[in-house]
C-alpha positions as CSV (number, residue, x, y, z in Angstrom):
1,M,15.0,7.8,-1.0
2,R,12.9,10.9,-2.2
3,L,10.2,9.9,-4.8
4,V,11.8,12.6,-7.2
5,A,14.7,10.8,-7.4
6,F,13.4,7.5,-7.6
7,L,11.1,8.3,-10.3
8,R,13.6,10.0,-12.1
9,E,16.1,6.8,-11.3
10,N,13.4,4.2,-12.1
11,A,11.5,6.3,-14.6
12,N,11.9,3.4,-17.4
13,W,10.9,0.4,-15.8
14,L,8.1,2.3,-13.6
15,G,6.4,3.6,-17.3
16,A,7.0,0.6,-18.3
17,G,4.6,-1.3,-15.6
18,M,2.1,1.7,-16.3
19,L,1.7,1.1,-19.8
20,L,1.7,-2.8,-19.7
21,T,-1.5,-1.9,-16.5
22,F,-3.2,0.6,-18.8
23,L,-2.9,-1.1,-21.8
24,S,-4.4,-4.1,-19.7
25,S,-7.6,-2.3,-19.6
26,F,-8.8,-3.5,-23.1
27,G,-8.7,-7.2,-21.6
28,Q,-10.2,-6.0,-18.2
29,T,-13.9,-6.2,-17.6
30,F,-15.1,-2.4,-16.7
31,F,-13.8,-2.1,-20.9
32,I,-15.8,-5.2,-22.2
33,S,-18.9,-4.5,-20.2
34,I,-19.0,-0.9,-21.9
35,F,-20.6,-2.9,-24.6
36,A,-22.7,-5.3,-22.8
37,G,-25.6,-3.6,-24.5
38,E,-24.2,-4.0,-28.0
39,I,-23.3,-7.0,-27.7
40,R,-26.3,-8.5,-26.2
41,T,-28.4,-6.9,-28.8
42,E,-26.6,-8.1,-31.8
43,F,-26.3,-12.0,-30.9
44,N,-29.4,-12.0,-29.5
45,L,-28.3,-13.2,-25.4
46,S,-29.9,-12.8,-22.5
47,H,-28.2,-11.7,-19.2
48,G,-27.5,-14.7,-18.4
49,E,-26.1,-16.5,-21.7
50,W,-24.5,-13.3,-22.0
51,G,-22.8,-14.0,-18.6
52,G,-22.5,-17.7,-19.1
53,I,-20.2,-17.1,-22.3
54,Y,-18.3,-14.7,-20.6
55,T,-17.7,-17.4,-17.5
56,L,-16.8,-19.7,-20.2
57,G,-14.0,-17.3,-21.8
58,T,-12.7,-16.4,-18.7
59,S,-12.5,-20.1,-17.1
60,L,-10.1,-21.0,-20.7
61,S,-8.0,-18.4,-19.9
62,A,-7.6,-18.8,-16.1
63,L,-6.6,-22.4,-17.0
64,I,-4.2,-21.1,-19.5
65,M,-2.9,-18.3,-16.9
66,I,-1.4,-21.2,-14.6
67,W,0.8,-22.4,-17.2
68,A,1.7,-19.2,-19.2
69,G,2.1,-16.8,-16.0
70,G,5.1,-18.8,-15.0
71,L,6.9,-18.1,-18.0
72,T,8.1,-14.4,-15.9
73,D,10.4,-16.9,-14.3
74,H,12.3,-17.3,-17.7
75,F,11.5,-14.4,-20.0
76,R,12.8,-10.8,-20.1
77,A,9.8,-8.8,-19.7
78,R,10.5,-6.8,-22.5
79,A,10.4,-9.9,-25.0
80,L,7.6,-11.4,-23.1
81,G,5.3,-8.0,-22.9
82,A,5.8,-7.7,-26.7
83,A,4.6,-11.0,-27.6
84,V,1.6,-10.1,-25.3
85,L,1.0,-6.7,-26.5
86,V,1.0,-7.9,-30.5
87,M,-1.8,-11.1,-29.3
88,L,-4.0,-8.3,-27.3
89,V,-3.9,-6.2,-30.7
90,L,-5.2,-9.4,-32.7
91,A,-7.9,-10.0,-29.5
92,C,-9.2,-6.8,-30.2
93,L,-9.3,-6.8,-33.9
94,F,-11.1,-10.5,-33.1
95,M,-14.0,-8.5,-31.3
96,A,-14.0,-6.1,-34.2
97,L,-14.7,-8.5,-36.6
98,N,-16.5,-11.4,-35.0
99,H,-20.2,-11.9,-36.3
100,A,-20.0,-15.6,-35.1
101,V,-22.0,-15.9,-31.8
102,W,-20.5,-19.5,-31.0
103,L,-16.9,-17.4,-31.3
104,L,-17.6,-15.1,-28.4
105,P,-16.0,-17.2,-25.9
106,L,-12.9,-17.1,-27.9
107,V,-13.2,-13.7,-28.2
108,I,-13.3,-13.7,-24.8
109,L,-10.5,-16.0,-24.0
110,A,-8.4,-14.0,-26.2
111,L,-9.2,-10.6,-24.3
112,R,-9.0,-12.0,-20.8
113,F,-5.9,-13.6,-21.0
114,T,-3.8,-11.3,-22.7
115,G,-5.1,-8.1,-21.0
116,Q,-6.1,-8.9,-17.4
117,G,-3.9,-12.0,-17.6
118,M,-0.9,-11.7,-19.4
119,A,-0.2,-8.2,-19.3
120,S,-1.2,-7.2,-16.1
121,H,0.6,-10.2,-14.5
122,I,4.0,-9.5,-16.3
123,A,3.8,-5.7,-15.2
124,V,3.4,-6.3,-11.5
125,V,5.7,-9.5,-11.5
126,A,8.6,-7.4,-12.8
127,M,8.0,-5.1,-10.0
128,A,8.0,-7.4,-7.2
129,R,11.5,-9.1,-8.4
130,W,13.5,-5.6,-9.5
131,F,11.9,-3.6,-6.2
132,I,12.8,-5.2,-2.6
133,A,12.7,-2.2,-0.3
134,T,10.8,0.0,-2.1
135,R,8.4,-2.7,-3.2
136,G,5.1,-1.0,-2.5
137,K,6.2,2.4,-4.0
138,A,7.0,0.7,-7.1
139,L,3.6,-1.4,-7.1
140,S,1.7,1.8,-6.5
141,I,3.3,3.7,-9.2
142,A,3.2,1.3,-11.9
143,T,-0.4,0.2,-10.9
144,L,-1.9,3.8,-11.7
145,G,-2.1,2.2,-15.3
146,F,-5.3,0.3,-14.0
147,A,-6.5,3.9,-12.8
148,L,-5.9,5.9,-15.7
149,G,-7.6,3.1,-17.6
150,E,-11.0,3.0,-15.5
151,A,-11.0,6.5,-15.2
152,L,-10.3,7.8,-18.9
153,L,-11.6,4.6,-20.8
154,P,-14.9,3.9,-19.8
155,L,-16.3,8.0,-20.3
156,I,-14.3,8.2,-23.5
157,F,-15.8,4.9,-25.1
158,V,-19.3,5.4,-24.3
159,S,-19.3,8.7,-25.5
160,L,-18.1,8.1,-28.6
161,M,-20.3,5.2,-29.3
162,L,-23.5,7.8,-29.2
163,I,-21.3,8.8,-32.7
164,Y,-19.7,5.9,-34.1
165,D,-20.2,2.0,-34.4
166,W,-18.9,0.5,-31.3
167,R,-17.7,-2.6,-33.9
168,L,-15.2,0.7,-35.0
169,L,-14.4,1.6,-31.6
170,W,-13.0,-2.2,-31.0
171,G,-10.5,-1.0,-34.5
172,L,-9.6,2.2,-32.2
173,A,-8.2,-0.2,-28.9
174,A,-6.5,-2.2,-31.0
175,L,-5.0,1.4,-32.7
176,I,-4.0,2.4,-29.0
177,V,-2.3,-1.0,-28.0
178,G,-0.3,-1.0,-31.2
179,I,1.3,1.9,-30.7
180,G,1.5,1.3,-27.3
181,F,4.0,-1.6,-28.8
182,P,7.2,0.1,-30.0
183,V,7.0,2.2,-26.6
184,L,7.2,-0.8,-24.6
185,L,10.4,-1.7,-26.0
186,M,11.6,1.8,-26.0
187,L,11.2,1.7,-22.1
188,L,13.3,-1.8,-21.6
189,R,16.1,-1.3,-23.5
190,R,17.6,-2.9,-20.7
191,E,16.2,-4.7,-18.3
192,R,16.4,-3.5,-14.4
193,T,18.9,-6.1,-13.8
194,P,21.5,-7.6,-16.3
195,Q,19.2,-10.5,-16.4
196,S,15.5,-10.6,-15.4
197,L,16.3,-14.3,-13.6
198,A,19.3,-12.9,-11.1
199,T,19.5,-14.8,-8.5
200,T,21.3,-11.6,-6.8
201,D,19.0,-9.4,-4.1
202,Q,15.9,-12.0,-3.8
203,A,14.0,-11.9,-1.2
204,L,13.5,-14.9,1.1
205,G,9.9,-15.9,2.1
206,M,8.7,-18.1,5.4
207,S,11.3,-19.8,6.9
208,A,14.0,-18.0,5.3
209,R,14.1,-20.0,1.9
210,H,12.4,-19.0,-1.5
211,W,9.0,-21.4,-2.0
212,T,7.8,-22.9,-5.1
213,R,4.7,-23.2,-6.9
214,N,4.4,-26.3,-5.9
215,Q,5.5,-25.9,-1.9
216,A,3.3,-22.9,-1.8
217,V,0.0,-25.4,-2.6
218,G,0.6,-27.7,-0.1
219,H,1.1,-24.8,2.4
220,W,-2.3,-24.3,4.4
221,L,-1.8,-20.2,4.2
222,F,-2.4,-20.3,0.5
223,W,-6.2,-21.6,1.0
224,F,-7.2,-19.0,3.7
225,M,-6.0,-16.7,1.5
226,V,-7.8,-18.0,-1.5
227,P,-11.6,-16.8,-0.6
228,A,-9.9,-13.2,-0.4
229,I,-8.3,-13.2,-4.0
230,L,-11.3,-15.0,-5.3
231,G,-13.7,-12.2,-4.0
232,P,-12.9,-8.8,-5.3
233,S,-11.7,-9.8,-9.0
234,A,-15.7,-12.2,-8.8
235,F,-17.7,-9.0,-7.6
236,N,-15.8,-5.7,-8.4
237,T,-16.1,-8.0,-12.3
238,A,-19.5,-8.5,-11.5
239,F,-20.4,-4.9,-10.6
240,F,-18.5,-3.4,-13.4
241,F,-19.9,-6.3,-15.7
242,H,-23.8,-5.8,-15.1
243,Q,-23.0,-1.5,-14.9
244,V,-25.7,-0.8,-18.1
245,H,-28.2,-3.1,-15.7
246,F,-27.4,-1.6,-12.6
247,A,-28.0,2.3,-14.0
248,E,-31.3,1.0,-15.4
249,I,-32.5,-0.5,-12.1
250,K,-31.4,2.7,-10.4
251,Q,-33.3,4.6,-13.2
252,M,-30.1,6.8,-14.6
253,T,-28.5,7.3,-17.4
254,H,-25.2,4.7,-18.3
255,V,-23.5,8.0,-19.1
256,A,-24.6,9.2,-15.7
257,L,-23.1,6.1,-14.0
258,V,-19.3,6.1,-15.3
259,A,-19.3,9.8,-15.2
260,M,-18.9,8.7,-11.7
261,F,-15.8,6.4,-12.7
262,P,-13.5,9.2,-12.5
263,F,-14.2,10.1,-8.7
264,Y,-13.6,6.3,-8.1
265,T,-10.4,6.1,-9.9
266,L,-9.3,9.0,-7.7
267,V,-9.9,7.4,-4.8
268,S,-8.7,4.1,-5.8
269,I,-5.4,6.0,-7.0
270,G,-5.3,7.6,-3.3
271,A,-5.5,4.3,-1.7
272,M,-3.4,2.7,-4.2
273,M,-0.2,5.5,-2.9
274,L,-1.1,4.7,0.5
275,S,-1.2,1.1,0.7
276,G,2.5,1.3,-1.3
277,W,3.7,3.6,1.3
278,A,2.4,1.5,4.6
279,L,3.4,-2.0,3.4
280,D,7.2,-0.2,3.1
281,R,6.8,0.7,6.6
282,L,4.6,-2.1,7.8
283,G,5.0,-5.1,5.7
284,T,1.8,-6.8,4.2
285,A,1.1,-8.7,7.5
286,R,-0.3,-5.6,9.7
287,L,-2.0,-4.6,6.7
288,I,-3.7,-7.4,4.6
289,P,-6.3,-8.5,7.0
290,Y,-8.4,-5.2,6.5
291,F,-8.2,-4.4,3.0
292,Q,-11.4,-5.6,1.9
293,L,-13.3,-4.4,4.8
294,P,-14.6,-1.2,2.4
295,M,-15.7,-3.6,0.0
296,V,-18.4,-4.4,2.5
297,V,-19.9,-1.3,3.4
298,A,-19.8,-1.0,-0.6
299,F,-21.8,-3.1,-1.4
300,I,-24.3,-2.3,1.1
301,I,-24.5,1.0,-0.1
302,F,-24.8,-0.2,-3.8
303,A,-27.4,-2.4,-2.6
304,Y,-29.8,0.9,-0.7
305,A,-28.6,3.5,-3.1
306,S,-31.1,5.5,-4.3
307,G,-29.6,9.0,-5.5
308,T,-26.2,10.2,-6.6
309,A,-24.6,11.2,-3.4
310,T,-25.4,7.5,-1.7
311,M,-24.1,6.1,-5.2
312,V,-21.2,8.0,-4.9
313,L,-20.1,7.0,-1.1
314,G,-20.4,3.6,-2.6
315,F,-17.9,4.1,-5.5
316,F,-15.6,5.6,-2.1
317,F,-15.4,2.5,-0.2
318,L,-15.3,0.4,-3.4
319,G,-12.2,2.6,-4.4
320,L,-10.3,2.1,-1.8
321,T,-9.9,-1.6,-1.7
322,T,-9.9,-1.9,-5.3
323,G,-6.8,0.6,-4.8
324,A,-5.2,-1.2,-2.1
325,N,-6.2,-4.8,-4.2
326,T,-3.2,-3.5,-7.1
327,T,-0.3,-3.2,-4.6
328,L,-1.1,-5.6,-1.3
329,P,-1.9,-9.1,-2.6
330,T,1.2,-9.2,-4.7
331,A,3.6,-7.6,-2.3
332,F,2.1,-10.4,0.1
333,W,3.2,-13.2,-2.6
334,A,6.6,-11.6,-2.7
335,E,7.2,-11.4,1.1
336,F,5.8,-14.8,2.4
337,Y,6.7,-17.0,-0.5
338,G,10.1,-15.0,-2.0
339,T,10.6,-13.5,-5.1
340,R,13.2,-16.5,-6.5
341,F,9.4,-18.3,-8.3
342,I,7.3,-15.5,-8.0
343,G,6.5,-15.6,-11.3
344,S,4.8,-19.1,-10.9
345,I,3.5,-18.4,-7.3
346,K,1.5,-14.9,-8.5
347,A,0.4,-16.9,-12.0
348,L,-1.4,-19.4,-9.9
349,A,-3.0,-16.5,-7.3
350,A,-3.6,-14.8,-11.0
351,A,-5.7,-18.3,-12.0
352,V,-7.5,-17.6,-8.8
353,M,-8.3,-14.2,-9.7
354,V,-9.8,-14.7,-13.6
355,F,-11.3,-17.4,-12.5
356,G,-12.9,-15.5,-9.9
357,S,-13.8,-12.7,-13.0
358,A,-14.9,-15.7,-15.1
359,I,-17.9,-16.6,-12.0
360,G,-18.7,-13.1,-10.9
361,P,-20.6,-11.9,-13.9
362,G,-22.0,-16.0,-14.6
363,M,-23.1,-16.5,-11.0
364,T,-24.7,-12.9,-11.2
365,G,-26.4,-12.7,-14.6
366,V,-27.7,-16.6,-13.9
367,A,-29.6,-15.1,-10.7
368,I,-30.9,-12.0,-12.1
369,D,-32.3,-14.2,-14.7
370,L,-33.8,-16.3,-12.4
371,G,-35.3,-13.4,-10.3
372,L,-32.5,-12.4,-8.0
373,G,-32.5,-9.0,-8.3
374,I,-28.8,-7.4,-8.2
375,E,-29.2,-5.4,-5.0
376,T,-30.5,-8.6,-3.0
377,Q,-27.6,-10.0,-4.6
378,Y,-25.2,-7.1,-3.6
379,L,-26.2,-8.0,0.6
380,I,-24.7,-11.2,-0.1
381,V,-21.7,-10.1,-1.7
382,A,-21.2,-7.8,1.5
383,A,-21.3,-11.3,3.6
384,Y,-18.7,-12.4,1.7
385,F,-16.3,-10.4,2.0
386,I,-16.5,-10.7,5.8
387,F,-15.9,-14.0,5.8
388,A,-12.7,-13.8,3.5
389,S,-11.5,-10.9,5.8
390,A,-11.8,-13.1,8.7
391,M,-9.9,-16.2,7.0
392,V,-6.7,-13.4,5.4
393,F,-6.8,-12.6,9.3
394,I,-6.7,-16.2,11.2
395,G,-4.5,-17.0,7.8
396,V,-1.9,-14.4,8.4
397,R,-2.2,-14.4,11.9
398,R,-0.3,-17.6,12.7
399,A,1.9,-17.2,9.8
400,S,3.6,-14.3,10.9
401,P,6.0,-16.0,13.2
402,L,7.5,-18.1,10.5
403,L,8.7,-14.9,9.0
404,S,11.5,-14.6,11.5
405,A,11.7,-18.3,11.6
406,P,14.8,-19.8,10.5
407,A,14.7,-22.3,7.3
């Protein structure tokens, strides 16, 4: 199917996916961390204390995701997505109006659960379920919302902070999400199938069967994948979470750093589209063992970067994995474990991912307070991604024959 025809025939469903992934930005670390300096100043927090609060709120979000993510197996994306957007509006207003430091973990919980957690989860599960032969293409297009948010929102909101109070900008975020609510309902006037739980056209997984979440957790392949699920969310999150501190270390302004984000986003989009095209033709088994290797290069560069050119090069390699990470893991769960219970299985993977995004800022923040510089930490991070890639390679190589094995 030609791309233009594919877009025309599936515009509403792909548009709904893009809208949800874009609006999830307001609960993503790259957006929340824009306000890190203002939050730490207003509430008199150290790097470690702010990281600890962020870790606590995000960890609670991960625990709730284990249960809530499975709701995508029982409710239409239209109803569930609309409910999540209403809660995301309230979460943004909670941040705008809160003046109590003890409520900050709850604010982070609300933003992370509704934004990073459920909004993005609903979008990618819907794409994995609604599309089979063109799953990679659908995921790469729908998740363009992530890239759009990363490219536009940091630069816009950092610039607006030069003029407006940071709390007012969280009110603006609530307004944007509120506008997205009726748009989502319009796009999903009808689902791709008469019921989002339709059992026809379901794709089978290993051993020609559909795996439940309990069966997936009991299978060794899941645990070989855990380091790779955890890594990007933990350390990509940590990188953007400490962007203000990182800019200071590299002796550059915050605006100068976020001005590089659009380039990073363009690379992410290219990697996203390329990985979507490739997985439709090659399958995830041939691609997923290698997609985190650019992270190794990126964090080594960030550790030693001393000028704009080397920083841009670091963002290039970071963008390669970030783009592929939006398509390959979701396609992996569908391909290896089937699509009937993809919501519950992906919810567990999302919980691991959210937990990673919780411990990343917390660990790195405490390490900064203890005197372990962020540049030294990034060398350790690079070593971690070598380990995670090796685990995926071993696990997928052992499991691939099961894709063609009988039940």
